[in-house]
Every structure is written in C-alpha cells, then in structure tokens.
C-alpha positions in Angstrom: 11.4 61.4 22.0 9.0 58.3 21.5 6.6 56.6 23.6 7.1 52.9 23.2 4.9 49.9 23.9 1.7 51.1 25.6 -0.5 54.0 26.3 -3.7 53.9 28.2 -6.1 56.3 28.8 -9.4 56.0 30.5 -10.9 59.4 28.9 -8.0 61.3 27.2 -4.5 61.1 26.5 -2.3 63.1 24.2 1.5 62.0 23.5 3.3 64.8 22.2 5.9 62.9 20.5 6.1 59.6 18.4 4.2 56.7 19.5 5.3 53.2 18.5 3.1 50.4 19.8 -0.4 50.4 21.2 -2.6 53.4 22.3 -6.0 52.7 23.8 -8.1 55.8 25.1 -11.8 56.0 26.1 -12.7 59.4 24.5 -9.7 61.1 22.8 -6.4 60.2 21.8 -3.5 62.1 20.1 -0.1 61.5 18.8 1.9 64.7 18.4 4.2 63.3 15.6 4.2 59.9 14.0 2.2 56.8 15.1 3.6 53.2 14.2 1.1 50.5 15.5 -2.4 50.4 16.6 -4.5 53.2 18.3 -8.0 52.8 19.3 -10.6 55.1 20.9 -14.5 55.4 21.1 -14.5 59.0 20.4 -12.0 60.9 18.1 -8.1 60.0 17.5 -5.8 62.7 16.0 -2.2 62.0 14.6 -0.3 65.2 13.7 1.9 63.4 11.1 2.3 60.0 9.7 0.4 56.8 10.6 1.9 53.5 9.9 -0.5 50.9 11.3 -4.1 51.0 12.1 -6.2 53.9 13.6 -9.6 52.9 14.9 -12.1 55.2 16.3 -15.8 55.2 17.2 -16.3 58.9 15.9 -13.4 60.0 13.8 -9.8 59.2 12.9 -7.5 62.3 11.7 -4.1 62.1 10.3 -2.3 65.2 9.3 0.1 63.1 7.3 0.1 59.9 5.3 -1.6 56.8 6.4 0.0 53.6 5.6 -2.0 50.6 6.7 -5.6 51.7 7.6 -8.4 54.0 9.1 -11.5 52.8 10.6 -14.3 54.9 12.1 -17.9 55.1 12.4 -18.2 58.5 11.1 -15.1 60.2 9.3 -11.5 59.3 8.3 -9.1 62.1 7.1 -5.4 61.3 5.6 -4.2 65.0 4.9 -0.9 63.4 3.1 -2.8 60.5 1.4 -3.0 57.0 2.0 -1.9 53.5 0.9 -4.2 50.8 2.5 -7.8 50.9 3.7 -10.1 53.7 4.8 -13.5 52.3 5.9 -16.2 54.6 7.4 -19.8 54.5 8.0 -20.0 58.1 6.8 -17.1 59.6 4.9 -13.3 59.1 3.8 -11.6 62.2 2.9 -7.8 61.9 1.4 -6.1 65.3 0.5 -3.5 63.8 -1.4 -2.8 60.6 -3.4 -4.5 57.5 -2.4 -4.5 53.7 -3.0 -6.3 50.4 -2.6 -9.6 50.8 -1.1 -12.0 53.5 0.1 -15.3 52.2 1.6 -18.0 54.3 3.1 -21.8 54.2 3.1 -22.1 58.1 2.0 -18.9 59.5 0.3 -15.2 58.8 -0.5 -13.2 62.0 -1.6 -9.5 61.7 -2.9 -8.0 65.0 -3.9 -5.0 63.4 -5.7 -4.3 60.5 -7.6 -6.1 57.3 -6.7 -5.3 53.7 -7.5 -7.9 50.9 -6.4 -11.5 50.6 -5.4 -13.6 53.4 -4.3 -17.2 51.9 -3.0 -19.8 54.1 -1.4 -23.6 54.2 -1.5 -23.9 57.7 -2.7 -20.6 59.7 -3.9 -17.2 59.0 -4.9 -14.7 61.8 -6.2 -11.3 61.2 -7.4 -9.8 64.7 -8.1 -6.9 63.8 -10.4 -6.0 60.4 -12.0 -8.2 57.3 -11.0 -6.8 54.0 -11.9 -9.3 51.3 -10.8 -12.9 51.3 -10.2 -15.7 53.6 -8.6 -18.9 52.0 -7.7 -21.7 54.4 -6.3 -24.8 56.5 -7.3 -22.6 59.4 -8.5 -19.0 58.7 -9.6 -16.4 61.6 -10.8 -13.0 61.3 -11.7 -10.9 63.9 -13.4 -8.8 61.3 -15.5 -10.3 57.7 -15.2 -8.5 54.4 -16.4 -10.8 51.6 -15.5 -14.5 51.5 -14.6 -17.2 54.0 -13.2 -20.5 51.9 -12.2 -23.3 54.0 -10.8 -26.4 56.1 -11.7 -24.5 59.0 -12.8 -20.8 59.0 -13.9 -18.7 61.8 -14.8 -15.1 62.4 -16.1 -13.3 64.8 -18.3 -11.1 61.9 -19.5 -12.1 58.3 -19.4 -10.5 55.1 -20.7 -12.4 52.2 -19.9 -16.2 51.5 -18.9 -18.9 53.8 -17.8 -21.7 51.8 -16.7 -24.7 53.9 -15.4 -28.1 55.7 -16.3 -26.2 58.8 -17.5 -22.6 58.7 -18.4 -20.5 61.7 -19.6 -16.9 62.2 -20.4 -15.4 65.0 -22.8 -12.7 62.5 -24.1 -13.6 58.8 -24.0 -11.5 55.9 -25.1 -13.8 53.2 -24.1 -17.6 52.1 -23.9 -20.1 54.0 -22.2 -23.0 51.9 -21.5 -26.5 53.9 -20.4 -29.6 55.4 -21.0 -28.0 58.9 -21.7 -24.3 59.1 -22.8 -22.8 62.2 -23.6 -19.3 61.7 -25.0 -18.4 64.2 -28.0 -17.4 62.1 -31.0 -17.5 58.8 -29.8 -18.9 56.3 -32.0 -19.2 53.7 -29.4 -22.2 55.1 -27.2 -24.3 52.4 -26.4 -27.9 53.2 -25.4 -30.1 50.7 -24.1 
C-alpha cells in the first residue's frame, strides 16, 4: 500500500507503507518503506528505506536506504544506503555508503563509501573510500583522495591533487602538499613555508 497526498500528525505519525506527498508531524514521523516527497517534523523523522525528496527535522533525519534529494536537521542526518544530493546539519552528517554532491555540518561529515563533491565542516571530514572533490575542515581524511584537502590536518593514503594545511600526510602523493609539515615519502614536490 501507499499513502498519497498528505499526512498530518500533531504529535506523532508512523505510516507503515510507502509515502508519496507531504508528511508534517509535531515530534516524530515515520515511514515504513519509501518516501517520495517532503517530510517535516520538529523532532525525529525516520524512513525505513529510500528517500526521494526532502527530509526536514528539528532533531534528526534518518533513512535506512538511499537519500536522493536531501536531509536537513538541527543535529544529525543519517543515510544508511548513501546519498546523492545535500546533507545539511548543525552537528553531523553520516552516510554508510557512497555519497555525492554536498555534506555541510558544523562538527563532522562522515561518508563510509565513495564520495564525490564537497565535504564542508568546522572540525572533521571523513571519506572512508574514494573521495573525488574537496574536503574543507580542521581535520580531513580520505582513503583515496582526488581533488583537494584544505584544513589544518590533512590525511590520506593516496592523494592526487592538493593538500593545503599546517600538517599534510599521504603515503602516495601525486600532487602538491603545501604546509608547515608535509610527510609524503619520496615526493620531491613537498612545499614548506
């Protein structure tokens, strides 16, 4: 089954099937399967499977599957099946699979799988596999980086591109590290100010 059009809950509502349309809830909203459309709550919003559209919450947005579109929350966004679009949070964005386009948080962005796009946070960015794009934070980590890491501490196993920071390290660098301390074994292009 599918709920189509509009679902309104003053305190809480949990649709046990697919939701297509608009869901607005006071404290807790849930969708038992897929969400296509827009959901908003002042508290927590949970979708068991995929989100195609926008999840907005005052506390946390949680999707067990893939998010295509966006998640916006005051504290935490979680995309269990990865994302393509925007994860915007005051505290943290977490993607347990591949992700792409933009992760923006004041504290941390974590992407377990491949990531393509921009990770921007005040403190920590983590791309656990392939990162194609840019990371900007105090501490940046990418297993395999292609693009740029800009921060105070930049770490990668393999980096193709630019590391700009106070401390940069990469086991295998094909690019330019620019910083006070650069640890890239065998790279003649280490630039130290």
